[in-house]
N, C-alpha and C positions, 0 to 999 in steps of 0.2 A: 343443348349442348352439340355442336357441330364440328368440334376437333376429332379426327379420325385417328385411332391408335393402332399400331402393328398388332397382328394376331398373338405375338409372343407375349406382349404386357397387356392384353385387352382383358384383364381381370380385376376384381378387387379382393379377391380370396389367395390364400396360400394354404392349401388342405395340410400338407405336413405339419403346419402350427395351429392352424384353427380347427382340424378334426372335421368340423361340420360345416355346412353351407349356413352361414348365419343369417337367416331370414326367418321370417314368421313361420308357425308351425303349431301342431296340436298334439301333445303329448298321448292323450287319450286314443287317438286314431293311430297311434304307432303300435300300441301292444298287440293287437291280433298278429300284424306282420312280424313284430320282433319273437312272439312264442311260436309262430310258422317257422321261422328262421332256426328257432332251437330245437323244434319238433324235426326239422328236416335236414339237420345239420349245414344250414346256411345255404342251401341249395334253392334258386330260382325256381319258380312255378309258372307254368303257362296259364294265363288268366283265361277262363272261358266265360266269365260273367258279363253280362249286358246291364250295367249299372242303370241303364234308363228303361229296364223293363221291370221296374217295381211291380204293376200290377199285374204282370204275368207270375212273378214269384208269389204275389199274395194269393192270386187265385189257385196256384198249385197247392198252397198251404190249405186253402179252404176245401178243396176238393179232396184232400187226402183222407184216409182211413182213420187218422188219429182226430180229426176234427169233428166232434158229433155236436148237433144241435145247432150249428152255425148257418143254416142254410137261408134265414129270412135276412131282408135287407137291415134290419137293424142290428141284427147279431153280426153281420158281415161289417157294418160300420164300426161297430164295437172292436172287432179283432184290427181292423184298419189302424183305428185310433190307438190300440194297444201297442201295435207294431211302431207306428210313428213317434210315439212318446217314451218308450222304453227300450225298442231294439234297433230300430234304423235310423240314423241321420239323415234326413232330407236336404236337398238343395235343389237349386236351379241351374239351368244350364243355356248357354246361348246369349246373344246380346240382348234379347228381348224378354229373358228370363220367364219363357212361357212354359218352358219343358222341365219336368222334374227328374232327378237322378237321386241315386244312393251314393251318399258320400262316404258312409262309415257304418260299421255295426257295433253296437255297446260290447264292451268287453266284459261280458258278465258271465261267460264260460269259454273255456278253452276251445270249444267248437267255433268260435267267432271267425278264426282265421279262414274257415272253409269259404267264406263270403267272398274274397279276392277283391274286397273294395278298400280304399281306392284303387282303380288299376294300375295308376302310375303312382310312383312313391318319391317323387321328387319333393314334395311336401314335408317329408318325414326328415328331410335334410340330413341324411345318413345317420340318425339317431338310431334306428333298428338296426344298422349295419354294425356301428360302434358298441352299443349295448350289447349285441350276440356276442360280439368278441370278447367283450369284459366277461360275460358270464362263462363262456367257453374257456377262456382263459384261468378263471377261478377254477372250474371242474379240472382242468388238466393239471393243475399243481396237485390235486389230491389223486386224480384217477388218470395215470398217463398212458393207460393201455388203450382205452376207447372212451375218449371225453365226448365225442358226439353221441354214442350210445347212452352214457351216463347223464348227460345233459337231457336228452330227450326224456329219460326215466324220470330225472327231478321234475320237470315241467308237466309230465303227466301224472306223477304221484300226487303233486301239491296243488295243481291248477286243474286237474282233470277229474276231480271227482264225479262218479257216476258215469264217466266215459272211458273208452279204450281207444288206443291210436291203432288204426289198421296198418298193414303192411306196405313196404316201399313198392311201386315208386309215388305213390299219392299219399301216404300216410293220413289216410281219411279218418276223421274222428267218427266213433261208432257210439251208440247209446248201451251202456252195459247194465247200470242200474239207476233206473229212472227215478225212484224214490230219493235219490241223492240230489237231486236237483230241484231247486225252488220252481214255481209255478212260470215266472219270466224266464229263467233259464231253459225250461223245458219248451217253451214257445219259441225261444230263440233256435233251439236245435231243430225242432220240426221246421221251422220257417227255412232254415239253412239246408235241410235235407233236398229242398229243390233246386239249389245250386250245384252244377257240374263241377268236379274238380279236375284239373289238368296234371300231367305228370310233372316232374321237376326236370329241370334241364341241367346240362353241365355246367361247373363251375370251377373256378381257379383255387386250388389248396391255400393260396397265400391270401385270398380274401378272408379267411377265417383269423389270420394272425392281425393283431391290433400294433400298430407303428405309433405309439403314444408320444407325444413331446414331454408329457409330465408322468412316466412310469409309476411311479411311487402313488401318486394321486388317483390315476385310473385304475390301479389295482385296489385300493381301498375301496373305491366305488362298487367295482364289480363284487368285491368280498361282502361290502354291505348289502346289495340288492340281492345276492344269491342267499345270504343269510335271512333277508326278510322273508323270502318265500318260504325256506325250509321251516324257520322257527315258528311261523304264524299260520301255516297250512293246517287246517283243521281246528285252529283256535278262533279263526275268522272265517264268515263265509267267504265263498269263492269271489263274488263281486266285491266285497269288502276288501279282500286280499289284493285284487288288482288295482283298485282304486288308489289304496294305500301306496302300492308299489308304484304307480304313475305319479303320486305326489312327491314320493322319495326319489324317484328318477329324474323329474323336473326339478328339484332342488339341486341334486347332484350336478345335472348339466349347467343349472344356473351360475352354481360355485366354480365349477370345472374352468367354464368360459371366462370368468372373471380372474381366475389364477392363470390360466395360459395368457391372457391378455397383459397381466402383471408381469410374468414371468418373461415374455417376449420383449416387453419395455425394458426391464432390468438388464437382460443380457446384453442388450443393445447399448444402453446407457454406460454400464460399468465394465462391460466386456468378462464379466464373471457370471458363470450360471449360478441361478438361486437354489435354494434348497429344495424347491417343488421339482427341479430338474435332476437332481442328484441323489438326494435322499430316498431311502424305501419307504419311510414313514414320515414325511412331514406333517407338522403341524400347519394348520390353515393360516396364511397370511393377512386373509381377509378381514374386514372389521364392519361388519353388518349389523348397525344398531337397530335393534327390533324394538317399537313402541307398542307396550302393552297397555298405556293409560287410557287411550282411546280418545284423547283431548284432542281439540283442534286449535292449532298455533300455541299450545303451550310448548314449553322447552323441550319436552321430551319428543313431542311430534316435530318439532323444528329440526332437531338432531337427526331425527331419522331420514327426514326429506332431504337434508344436506348430505347425508352418505349416498341417497339415491342420485343425486346431483352430481357428486364426485365420480360416480361411476359412471353416469352418462358423459362426463367429459372425458373420462378415460377412453370410452368407445369413440369419441371423436378423433382421438390421438392415435388409437392402434392402427388405423389404415396404413400409415406411413410406415410404420413398423413392418406389417405385413408386406408391402410392397418392396421393402428393402432386402427382407428374406427371399422372396420370388426373383428379384433381379440378380441378386449374387447368384442364387441356383441356377438362373439360367445361364450366367456367365461362367460357372464352374466347368460346364460342358465344353469350353474352350481351354481349360487349365488341363493339358494332358498330366501334370504332376499332381494334381489333385482329384482328378475325374474318379480314379481306381478308388482312392481312398474315401472319397465320398460316396460311392456305391456300396461300399461295404458297411458304411456306419448306420445307425438306426436312432430314430427318436431324437432326443436332446443331443446327443454327439453329433448329428448332422447339423443342428441349430448352431451348435456352438461353433463348428467349423465355419459354417456361412458368416457367422458374426466376426470371426477371425480374419475372414477374407475380403473384407468390406474395402479395403484400401489397395487391394491387388490390382495391379495395372489392367489385368484383362477385365475386371470389372468396369474400370473407366471407359475402356475401348467399347465394351458391349453397350454401356449406357451412350456413347457418341454414337455409334451405329443406330441406335434406336431413336435418338433424336433427330439424327440425319432423315430417316425414314418419317419421321413424323412431319418433318418440315416438308419433304418432297411430296409426301402423300396429300398434304394440305394445301400445297401450294398449287397443285392442280386444280383442286376444288375450291380456289380461294374465294370465289364468289359466294359460297355458302359460308365462308367464316363472318361472322359478327365484328366489327371494328374491335371490341374489347377482347375478343380470343385472338384476332392477329397481333394485336397490340402486346397481349400476354406473352405469345409465343416469341415475339421479337425481343422483348425484356428478358425472358429467360435466356434465350441465345447471347445477350450481351452482359449477362451477369458474371461474377468472378467466383460463383461458386463450383464446386467440385461436380463433374459430370454425373456422377450419382445423384447428387442433390438436385441436379438442374431436371433430370429425368423424373425424380420423385416429385418435384414441383409440377411438372406437366400432369403427372398420372392423378396427383391430387387435385389438381384444378378440375380435370374431366371426371373422375370418377367418385370424389370425396362425397358429395351429396348421397349419391345413390348407396354409398356402402355403408354410410353412416346411417340412413334411413331404414335400410335392410337389418343392419346390426342392432338397431334399438328394437326393431319388430321381434328379433329373436330375444332379446333381453326381456321385454314385457310378455314373450310368449312361454317362454320356459320359467319365468318368474312367476308365473300364473296369475297375471292381473285379472283375467277374466275367469279364473277358476276358483272354486272352494278352497282348494289346498295350496294356494298361491302365498309366497312370501311378499309379494308386491301388493299393495291397494291403493286405490285412487281412481280418479275418472281417467277412461282411456285416451280421451282428447285432451286432458290438462296435465303434462308432464310435472308440472310444479305440484301437482297434488299427490304425486307418487311417493310412497312411503313403505319402509318395511315394518309390517305389521302382520305377523302371522295369525291366520284364523285358528278357530279351534281345531278344525280338521288338521290343520298342518301341525299345530302345536301336538296333538295325537299321534302323528306321522313320527315326529321328532322324537317323543317319549319311546314308542316302538322301535325306533332305531338303536337309540343309545343305551337301552335297557337289555339288548341282545348279549347273550354270554355263550361264547365258545361256539357260536354258530349252530347251537342245537337247542338252546333253552333261553329263557330270559329271568332277569334277578326281580324279585318281587319290589325290593325298595332301593331307593339310592339318596345319600345325603344331597341336601339342594346343593352345597358348593361342588360337590363332584358333577352334579348335573349342569351347572353353569360353565365349570372346564370344559365338560365333554363338548357342549354345544360351541364353545368358543374354539377349541382345538380342532374339531371334526368339519365344523360348517363356517367358523367365522364369525357366529352370532354373539353379539354382545347384547347384554340386559342390564348388568349391574354396573357397568361402567361405560363411559363414553369414549368414542374412538379418539385416538392419539391426536388428529388434527383438529379437534374441538374441546380437548380437555380443559378444564378450568372449574372452578369453583361452582359457577351456575349450573354447568352441565354436570358435575358429580351430583348436586342436589337433585336434579332431574332424574339422574340414573338411579338415584336412592329410591325416587317414588315409582320409578318404573319397575324396579325389583318387588316393591310392595304390590303394584297392580299385577305383577306376574304371579305373585303367590296367591292372590285372589283368585286369578283365572284357574290356575291349579286346583283350588278350593273348590271352585266352581263344578270343576270336571271331576271332583271326587278323588285327586291325586296328591293331597298335599295333608301332612300333619305337621303344625308348628307346635313343639313342647314347649319351646323357649326362643328367646332372641338369638341364642347361639346356634351359628351355622351346623355345628355337629349333630344338633338335636332337632333340626328342621328336617323332615323325610319326606321324598317324593314317592308315591308309590305308582306302580305300573297301572296303565288304564284298563287292563283286563283283569286286574287284582290277582292274587297269588295262587288262584287256582292251577293245576297241571303245569305249574313252573318246571 
């Protein structure tokens, strides 16, 4: 693509709506930086780690006083293999891929944030920032005096077993009770002692505040994540607590992104804000039919794959919605009568205003000026344009569409493929296509094989989440009917009924078979008692049993 766009519209994102940079990511790698932000009040840290010097850090560990009996080459090789398999995720760097570097540290202890890798956090796509803001906001609702200190205490108490956090400005993790760490966690701590920590840098207080387009949805997500840490700390090992937290976070991000896409689309289509934008505790409008039959090409499997296909098709459409909001936002800067009100609005209110202003004359003037810039810029470099690109620009100029639609056509022509490719990468990343806790399964290179089919690990994570009671404990049992309703209302997960767009006799029969398969899965996990065919007598038990409820 050789059509050059002006800087003002040279993007495929609109952060006030998307919240994240929708591209490939890895939720597991986000956790150390996320918990570091929680400990340090969101303050960024000066990174001193040399991620390419793994041999130096390894040798520093081997020469420390805590490593006894590892002097021989075989023993050193054992430690190296242990670090590579359990502690450090290694990768290559450079075009030749000949040099190694440390990509991330396994989040099996709170001390993992000491490593400072990866140095750049662009691949976190703002997940760490947004999740920190969600957790802090939930703490602030309960502790208005010192939410930063209270969040630090919660993280240290629930994830820092055997550790204590040192004083500012480094907040360095220190070993307090070694017997509370398992052998891999202790090895990680000793390895990370060789990493020098930098001081925190200054930051803007407003970076702690989340400006969400769906405030009710994100508030519920923050509440669920914080409750998971508080309720299951001490009931799950720290590594398992972090792993289940990562799975819950990934699912929350996945469903949040789909709800953001749907809300923006509905607002522009109808002119009315959907419930996700206006209500404090909205039920999920999603319909993610999850297949538990394990069949290939049976009806339940087909329904699940069609749901994924529907959501991928929606991704292809959201680019135009995002660019509409972005263009109107840029045009508002020229509207003296609207600009002050725009600055005072937050979250969904700002999006609602932008949707109302689409037909404002200043939007048309702004679009016209951008089209003129595109035409003049590309006329100067006309030799670089292909015949198809030049013909497309001429066709747009001659069309009878509104100036806004003309500009949207050009942006779509230039950026749509890249935007869609990156958003699909986000979709399968937070959907966990390559993770044990993913809601998506299938071959990564074959989108037609993608389906919603939670693994046993994700199913247990879902049970842990819906069984939480009062953010302090969990209920030991739950009627099956209530569990199905909770999964539908909170996550949009359908098991015993097909989605509305596929409803029919055959689909309902497939859903009935899927429910039977779901019960068998619960039985295999030791979580289901069926006393009769009556839903009220079918009881689901908590995965951890009823001890210490």
